C-alpha positions as CSV (number, residue, x, y, z in Angstrom):
1,M,-205.2,143.1,1.0
2,K,-205.3,146.2,3.2
3,F,-208.6,147.3,1.8
4,R,-210.1,143.8,2.0
5,F,-209.1,143.5,5.6
6,L,-210.5,147.0,6.3
7,A,-213.8,146.1,4.6
8,V,-214.0,142.9,6.7
9,I,-213.4,144.7,10.0
10,V,-215.9,147.5,9.2
11,G,-218.4,145.1,8.0
12,V,-218.2,143.1,11.2
13,V,-218.5,146.3,13.3
14,L,-221.6,147.4,11.3
15,L,-223.2,144.0,11.7
16,V,-222.6,144.1,15.5
17,L,-224.0,147.7,15.7
18,A,-227.0,146.7,13.6
19,A,-227.7,143.6,15.8
20,H,-227.2,145.7,19.0
21,D,-228.4,149.2,18.3
22,V,-231.4,148.7,16.1
23,P,-233.3,146.7,18.7
24,L,-231.9,149.1,21.4
25,A,-233.2,152.1,19.4
26,M,-236.6,150.5,19.1
27,H,-236.7,149.6,22.7
28,I,-235.7,153.1,23.8
29,S,-238.2,154.7,21.4
30,Q,-241.0,152.6,23.0
31,I,-239.8,153.4,26.5
32,E,-239.6,157.1,25.8
33,R,-243.2,157.1,24.5
34,D,-244.4,155.1,27.5
35,R,-242.5,157.5,29.8
36,L,-244.1,160.6,28.3
37,I,-247.6,159.0,28.4
38,T,-247.0,158.0,32.0
39,T,-246.0,161.5,32.8
40,L,-249.2,162.8,31.2
41,E,-251.3,160.4,33.2
42,R,-249.6,161.4,36.5
43,D,-250.0,165.1,35.8
44,A,-253.6,164.6,34.8
45,Y,-254.4,162.7,38.0
46,V,-252.7,165.4,40.0
47,L,-254.6,168.1,38.2
48,S,-257.8,166.2,38.6
49,G,-257.4,166.0,42.4
50,R,-256.7,169.8,42.6
51,V,-259.8,170.5,40.5
52,N,-261.9,168.2,42.6
53,A,-261.1,170.3,45.6
54,I,-262.7,173.5,44.1
55,M,-265.7,171.9,42.3
56,A,-268.1,172.8,45.2
57,T,-267.8,176.6,44.5
58,D,-270.3,178.5,42.3
59,A,-269.8,178.7,38.5
60,D,-268.1,182.0,38.3
61,A,-265.7,181.2,41.1
62,L,-265.1,177.7,39.7
63,R,-264.2,179.1,36.2
64,A,-261.8,181.7,37.8
65,Q,-260.1,179.2,40.0
66,T,-259.7,176.6,37.2
67,I,-258.2,179.3,35.0
68,A,-255.8,180.2,37.7
69,L,-255.0,176.6,38.3
70,L,-254.2,176.0,34.6
71,D,-252.1,179.2,34.4
72,Q,-250.0,177.8,37.2
73,F,-249.9,174.4,35.5
74,S,-248.7,175.8,32.2
75,T,-245.6,177.4,33.8
76,T,-244.2,174.0,34.5
77,N,-245.8,171.8,31.8
78,D,-245.9,172.0,28.0
79,A,-249.0,169.8,27.7
80,T,-252.3,171.4,26.6
81,A,-254.7,171.1,29.5
82,V,-258.5,171.2,29.3
83,I,-261.0,171.1,32.2
84,T,-264.7,170.4,31.5
85,D,-267.7,170.2,33.8
86,K,-269.9,167.2,34.2
87,N,-271.7,167.9,31.0
88,G,-268.6,168.3,28.9
89,Y,-268.6,172.0,28.6
90,L,-265.3,173.8,28.8
91,L,-264.4,175.5,32.0
92,A,-260.8,176.4,31.3
93,S,-258.0,175.6,28.8
94,T,-254.3,176.4,28.5
95,S,-254.9,177.0,24.7
96,G,-255.8,180.5,23.7
97,N,-258.0,179.1,20.9
98,D,-260.5,177.4,23.2
99,L,-263.6,179.3,24.4
100,A,-265.2,178.8,27.7
101,G,-268.6,177.0,27.5
102,E,-267.6,175.2,24.3
103,D,-269.0,171.6,24.1
104,Y,-266.2,169.0,24.4
105,A,-268.5,166.1,24.9
106,T,-268.1,165.2,21.3
107,R,-264.5,164.3,21.8
108,P,-264.3,160.6,22.3
109,E,-261.8,160.7,25.1
110,I,-263.9,163.4,27.0
111,N,-267.1,161.4,26.4
112,S,-265.4,158.2,27.7
113,A,-264.1,160.1,30.8
114,L,-267.6,161.6,31.5
115,F,-268.8,158.0,32.0
116,G,-266.0,157.5,34.6
117,R,-263.5,155.7,32.4
118,F,-259.9,156.6,32.1
119,A,-258.9,157.2,28.4
120,S,-255.5,157.5,26.7
121,G,-254.1,157.0,23.2
122,V,-253.5,158.7,19.9
123,R,-256.1,160.2,17.6
124,S,-256.2,162.6,14.7
125,S,-257.2,166.2,15.5
126,S,-259.0,168.3,12.9
127,T,-258.5,171.4,15.1
128,I,-254.7,171.3,14.9
129,G,-254.4,169.2,11.7
130,E,-252.2,166.4,13.2
131,D,-252.2,163.5,15.5
132,L,-252.6,164.0,19.3
133,I,-251.5,161.9,22.2
134,Y,-254.1,162.3,24.9
135,V,-254.9,161.4,28.5
136,A,-258.4,162.0,29.8
137,V,-259.1,161.5,33.6
138,P,-262.6,161.9,35.2
139,I,-263.0,164.2,38.2
140,V,-264.8,161.9,40.6
141,S,-266.5,162.6,43.9
142,G,-267.9,159.4,45.3
143,N,-269.8,157.7,42.5
144,S,-270.4,161.0,40.7
145,V,-268.3,162.4,37.8
146,L,-267.9,166.2,38.3
147,G,-265.9,166.8,35.2
148,V,-262.9,165.8,33.1
149,V,-259.3,166.8,33.0
150,R,-257.6,166.2,29.6
151,L,-254.0,166.6,28.8
152,T,-252.8,166.5,25.1
153,Y,-249.5,166.6,23.2
154,P,-249.0,166.9,19.5
155,K,-247.6,163.5,18.5
156,S,-244.9,165.3,16.5
157,I,-243.4,166.8,19.7
158,I,-243.2,163.4,21.4
159,D,-241.8,161.9,18.1
160,A,-239.2,164.7,18.1
161,R,-238.2,163.9,21.7
162,V,-238.0,160.2,20.8
163,A,-235.9,161.0,17.7
164,D,-233.5,163.0,19.9
165,R,-232.9,159.9,22.1
166,V,-232.5,157.7,19.0
167,R,-230.2,160.2,17.4
168,S,-227.8,160.0,20.3
169,I,-227.6,156.3,19.7
170,V,-227.0,156.8,16.0
171,V,-224.2,159.4,16.8
172,A,-222.6,156.9,19.2
173,A,-222.9,154.2,16.5
174,G,-221.3,156.6,14.0
175,V,-218.5,157.4,16.4
176,S,-218.0,153.6,16.9
177,V,-217.8,153.0,13.2
178,A,-215.3,155.8,12.7
179,M,-213.1,154.5,15.5
180,A,-213.4,151.0,14.0
181,V,-212.4,152.3,10.6
182,L,-209.4,154.1,12.1
183,A,-208.4,151.1,14.2
184,A,-208.9,148.7,11.3
185,F,-206.9,150.9,9.0
186,L,-204.0,151.1,11.5
187,L,-204.2,147.3,12.1
188,A,-204.4,146.6,8.4
189,S,-201.4,148.8,7.8
190,V,-199.4,147.0,10.6
191,I,-200.3,143.6,9.1
192,S,-200.1,144.4,5.4
193,R,-197.0,146.6,5.3
194,P,-194.5,143.7,6.2
195,L,-196.4,141.4,3.8
196,T,-196.2,144.0,1.0
197,N,-192.5,144.5,1.7
198,L,-192.0,140.7,1.7
199,R,-193.9,140.4,-1.6
200,N,-191.9,143.2,-3.2
201,A,-188.6,141.6,-1.9
202,T,-189.8,138.3,-3.4
203,D,-190.4,139.9,-6.7
204,R,-186.9,141.6,-6.7
205,F,-185.3,138.3,-5.7
206,A,-187.2,136.4,-8.4
207,Y,-186.0,139.0,-11.0
208,G,-182.4,138.4,-10.0
209,D,-181.6,140.9,-7.2
210,M,-179.7,138.4,-5.0
211,S,-178.8,141.0,-2.4
212,T,-182.5,141.3,-1.3
213,Q,-183.1,141.2,2.4
214,V,-186.4,141.8,4.3
215,D,-186.6,143.8,7.6
216,E,-188.0,141.7,10.4
217,Q,-190.9,143.8,11.6
218,G,-194.6,143.6,12.3
219,P,-196.5,140.9,14.2
220,N,-194.6,137.8,15.3
221,E,-195.9,135.7,12.4
222,T,-194.7,138.1,9.7
223,R,-191.3,138.4,11.6
224,Q,-191.0,134.7,11.4
225,L,-191.9,134.8,7.7
226,A,-189.3,137.5,7.1
227,R,-186.7,135.4,9.0
228,S,-187.6,132.4,6.8
229,F,-187.3,134.5,3.7
230,N,-183.9,135.9,4.7
231,A,-182.6,132.4,5.6
232,M,-183.9,131.1,2.2
233,A,-182.3,134.0,0.4
234,D,-178.9,133.4,2.2
235,R,-179.0,129.7,1.3
236,V,-179.9,130.4,-2.3
237,R,-177.1,133.0,-2.5
238,S,-174.6,130.6,-0.9
239,M,-175.7,127.8,-3.3
240,L,-175.4,130.1,-6.3
241,N,-171.9,131.3,-5.2
242,M,-170.9,127.7,-4.6
243,Q,-172.2,126.7,-8.1
244,R,-170.3,129.5,-9.8
245,S,-167.2,128.6,-7.9
246,F,-167.7,124.9,-8.5
247,A,-168.2,125.6,-12.3
248,G,-165.2,127.8,-12.6
249,N,-162.9,125.5,-10.5
250,A,-164.2,122.3,-12.2
251,A,-163.6,123.9,-15.7
252,H,-160.1,124.8,-14.7
253,Q,-159.3,121.5,-13.1
254,I,-160.7,119.5,-16.0
255,R,-158.9,121.6,-18.6
256,T,-155.5,120.7,-17.2
257,P,-155.7,116.9,-17.6
258,L,-157.5,117.3,-21.0
259,T,-154.7,119.6,-22.3
260,A,-152.1,117.1,-21.0
261,L,-154.0,114.2,-22.5
262,R,-154.2,115.9,-25.9
263,L,-150.5,116.8,-25.7
264,R,-149.5,113.2,-24.9
265,L,-151.6,111.8,-27.7
266,E,-150.2,114.3,-30.3
267,Q,-146.7,113.4,-29.2
268,A,-147.5,109.7,-29.4
269,S,-148.9,110.2,-32.9
270,D,-145.8,112.1,-34.1
271,S,-143.4,109.5,-32.8
272,I,-145.3,106.3,-33.5
273,E,-143.4,105.6,-36.7
274,K,-140.0,106.8,-35.7
275,S,-139.9,105.6,-32.1
276,P,-142.5,103.1,-31.0
277,V,-140.9,103.1,-27.5
278,V,-141.4,106.8,-27.0
279,S,-144.9,106.5,-28.4
280,R,-145.6,103.8,-25.9
281,D,-144.4,106.1,-23.0
282,H,-146.6,108.9,-24.3
283,I,-149.6,106.6,-24.5
284,E,-149.0,105.3,-20.9
285,A,-148.8,108.9,-19.7
286,A,-152.0,109.6,-21.6
287,L,-153.6,106.7,-19.9
288,N,-152.5,108.1,-16.5
289,E,-154.0,111.5,-17.4
290,T,-157.2,109.6,-18.3
291,D,-157.3,107.9,-15.0
292,R,-156.7,111.2,-13.3
293,L,-159.5,112.8,-15.3
294,T,-161.8,109.8,-14.4
295,N,-161.0,110.2,-10.7
296,L,-161.6,113.9,-10.8
297,T,-164.9,113.5,-12.6
298,E,-166.1,110.9,-10.0
299,Q,-165.1,113.3,-7.2
300,L,-167.0,116.1,-8.8
301,L,-170.1,114.0,-9.1
302,R,-169.8,113.0,-5.5
303,L,-169.5,116.6,-4.4
304,A,-172.5,117.6,-6.6
305,R,-174.6,114.8,-5.0
306,T,-173.6,115.9,-1.5
307,E,-174.5,119.6,-2.0
308,G,-177.9,120.3,-0.6
309,A,-178.5,116.6,0.3
310,V,-180.7,115.8,3.2
311,L,-179.4,112.6,4.9
312,K,-181.4,110.4,7.2
313,L,-180.3,110.7,10.8
314,E,-180.2,107.7,13.0
315,I,-178.6,106.5,16.4
316,V,-175.1,105.4,15.5
317,D,-172.8,103.4,17.7
318,I,-169.7,105.6,17.4
319,N,-167.2,103.1,19.0
320,N,-168.3,100.3,16.6
321,V,-167.8,102.5,13.5
322,L,-164.4,103.7,14.7
323,N,-163.3,100.1,15.5
324,E,-164.3,98.9,12.1
325,L,-162.6,101.8,10.3
326,C,-159.4,101.3,12.2
327,D,-159.4,97.6,11.2
328,E,-160.0,98.5,7.6
329,W,-157.2,101.1,7.4
330,S,-154.7,99.2,9.5
331,F,-153.4,97.2,6.5
332,L,-152.6,100.4,4.5
333,A,-151.1,101.9,7.6
334,A,-148.9,98.9,8.2
335,E,-147.7,98.9,4.5
336,N,-146.4,102.5,5.2
337,E,-144.9,101.4,8.6
338,I,-147.5,103.5,10.5
339,E,-149.3,102.4,13.7
340,L,-153.0,103.1,13.8
341,I,-154.4,103.3,17.4
342,F,-158.0,103.7,18.6
343,E,-158.5,105.3,22.1
344,T,-161.7,105.8,24.0
345,S,-162.8,105.7,27.6
346,E,-166.6,105.0,27.2
347,Q,-169.3,103.9,24.8
348,F,-170.9,106.6,22.6
349,E,-174.1,106.8,20.7
350,C,-175.1,109.9,18.6
351,L,-177.8,111.0,16.2
352,T,-176.1,111.3,12.8
353,N,-175.8,109.5,9.5
354,E,-173.5,106.4,9.7
355,L,-172.4,106.4,6.0
356,A,-171.5,110.1,6.2
357,L,-169.5,109.5,9.4
358,R,-167.6,106.6,7.8
359,E,-166.8,108.7,4.8
360,I,-165.5,111.6,6.9
361,I,-163.4,109.5,9.3
362,G,-162.0,107.4,6.4
363,N,-161.0,110.6,4.5
364,Y,-159.3,111.9,7.7
365,I,-157.4,108.6,8.2
366,D,-156.4,108.4,4.5
367,N,-154.9,111.9,4.7
368,A,-153.2,111.1,8.0
369,I,-151.5,108.0,6.4
370,E,-150.6,110.0,3.3
371,Y,-148.9,112.8,5.2
372,S,-147.3,110.8,8.1
373,P,-143.7,109.6,7.8
374,P,-142.7,106.0,8.4
375,K,-142.6,104.8,12.0
376,A,-145.2,107.4,13.0
377,K,-148.4,106.8,15.0
378,I,-152.0,107.9,14.1
379,N,-154.3,108.1,17.1
380,V,-158.1,107.9,16.7
381,I,-159.5,109.4,19.9
382,A,-163.2,109.5,21.0
383,Q,-164.2,111.5,24.0
384,R,-167.2,113.5,25.4
385,I,-166.8,117.2,25.7
386,S,-169.9,119.1,27.0
387,N,-172.9,117.9,24.9
388,Q,-170.7,116.6,22.0
389,V,-168.8,113.5,21.1
390,V,-165.5,114.6,19.7
391,V,-163.5,112.3,17.4
392,T,-159.9,113.3,16.8
393,I,-157.5,111.8,14.2
394,R,-154.1,112.9,15.4
395,D,-151.1,112.4,13.0
396,Q,-147.4,113.1,13.2
397,G,-147.1,114.7,9.8
398,P,-145.9,118.1,8.8
399,G,-149.1,119.8,9.9
400,L,-150.7,122.9,8.4
401,T,-150.4,126.6,9.0
402,A,-153.4,128.6,10.2
403,D,-153.9,129.9,6.7
404,Q,-153.7,126.4,5.3
405,R,-156.2,125.1,7.9
406,A,-158.6,127.8,7.0
407,R,-158.5,126.8,3.3
408,A,-158.3,123.0,3.7
409,F,-162.1,122.5,3.2
410,D,-162.1,124.6,0.0
411,R,-162.7,122.8,-3.3
412,F,-159.6,121.9,-5.2
413,W,-157.3,123.0,-2.5
414,R,-154.3,120.6,-2.1
415,G,-151.7,120.3,0.5
416,T,-148.0,119.9,-0.2
417,K,-145.3,117.5,1.0
418,T,-147.2,114.3,0.5
419,R,-145.6,111.0,0.3
420,D,-146.3,110.8,-3.4
421,S,-145.3,114.4,-4.3
422,A,-142.1,113.3,-5.8
423,S,-143.8,110.9,-8.2
424,G,-146.1,113.6,-9.4
425,A,-149.2,111.9,-8.0
426,Q,-151.8,114.5,-6.9
427,G,-155.2,114.3,-5.3
428,S,-158.3,116.1,-6.7
429,G,-158.5,118.5,-3.8
430,L,-162.1,117.5,-3.2
431,G,-161.9,115.0,-0.4
432,L,-162.3,117.5,2.5
433,A,-164.8,119.6,0.6
434,I,-167.0,116.4,0.2
435,A,-166.5,115.7,3.9
436,A,-167.6,119.2,4.8
437,Q,-170.8,118.9,2.8
438,L,-171.6,115.5,4.4
439,A,-171.0,117.0,7.9
440,L,-173.3,119.8,7.1
441,S,-176.2,117.4,6.4
442,S,-175.5,115.0,9.3
443,N,-175.5,116.9,12.6
444,M,-171.6,117.2,12.5
445,N,-169.0,119.9,12.5
446,L,-165.5,119.6,11.2
447,E,-162.3,121.4,12.0
448,L,-158.5,121.2,11.8
449,A,-156.3,122.1,14.7
450,P,-152.6,121.9,15.6
451,S,-151.7,118.8,17.5
452,P,-151.1,119.4,21.2
453,T,-147.9,117.4,21.0
454,G,-146.4,120.1,18.8
455,V,-146.0,117.8,15.8
456,G,-148.7,117.0,13.2
457,L,-152.3,117.8,12.9
458,D,-155.6,117.1,14.7
459,A,-158.5,116.4,12.3
460,I,-161.7,116.8,14.4
461,V,-165.3,115.7,14.0
462,R,-167.8,117.1,16.5
463,I,-171.1,115.3,16.8
464,K,-174.0,116.8,18.9
465,T,-175.5,114.4,21.4
466,S,-178.6,116.6,22.2
């Protein structure tokens, strides 16, 4: 990914430079040529004016003065200067190869200037064996042409100057590309490193390294992705640990009633001929173990269904649910000589799942009835605390220690001193575990706390209102 990203960035920079610098180089090249030709034209006209001032002297003096004039010109200018008379014969030249009196009228630019026309352009020169850039200016006095001033440059010199200008653009473009490569490499590293780490972590996690975590680094998007991965990994680890614990505990819990059931059936088989009454007792005990095993299996299935479940949230009338539950459980409470009281000061509505809420509150009330002594009271209290609706089921039973409260929502954990302990009846130890799973999926939190009255236990449901 890093190199693909790098190639894309560099490719974009190259396209931008090509779109910008190629036309710019061509434009600068043309401007530089035009500038040099304009300079030649200016110098030619200046030189023509100075020659015009000495044209009235005799031939010997004219030749001497033009030579002196060109010597002075050559000290500040690299162009080759030629001055001819009105017939095209050479008066003076800055080139040591030219001879005075040589006929220059055959040169097209000189010929054109002798007729009073300005001439400039590029032509091939057989004398120097390369192209020349020339400017030829007539020396005019009134309507008469007194001579010609011609300035020339080898085209290769001007091309070299143009190339220097273009080369500076190419160097700047090269520096830009190098900086773009460096910046793209650093940026690609910043972006790809966290993604590479995340990919490696995913591979390790997929191959069974459940301890894998990803450092939250890099751009905000990759940090969010790392946080999501870590949250997913934590959830998967938690679910795997819960499954292992569930499997171990379930196997242990099912083994006990199965062993008891087998033992009872063997005893019934041994005594069926000698003592039918004893056999019947063993068979009844075996049926009780079967019922216990059936109940345990149903509870395990309910717990398995609640784990990882996503329940639909809806606006629930809390007071209406609590009123109905108190009515439903009041008959069982009355049978055990317990008074069930609902208390609230206002009407509450919360975003939760109604069936989950009924299951949790029903479980709390059932436990409160089971652990409360006769003549006791169970208060179902609904109140608003901060941004939560808090429902409390307060009993007058034996309560739980801090350690017991911490373990109460564990699977297969059972309290002691229940009303039915003496008869040997036992719960599955899954009721509160199921309630905890339902709360997790329904915008609720559960807790157990000592009753402020000093007697009994407060079973609490906290429901967020916002």
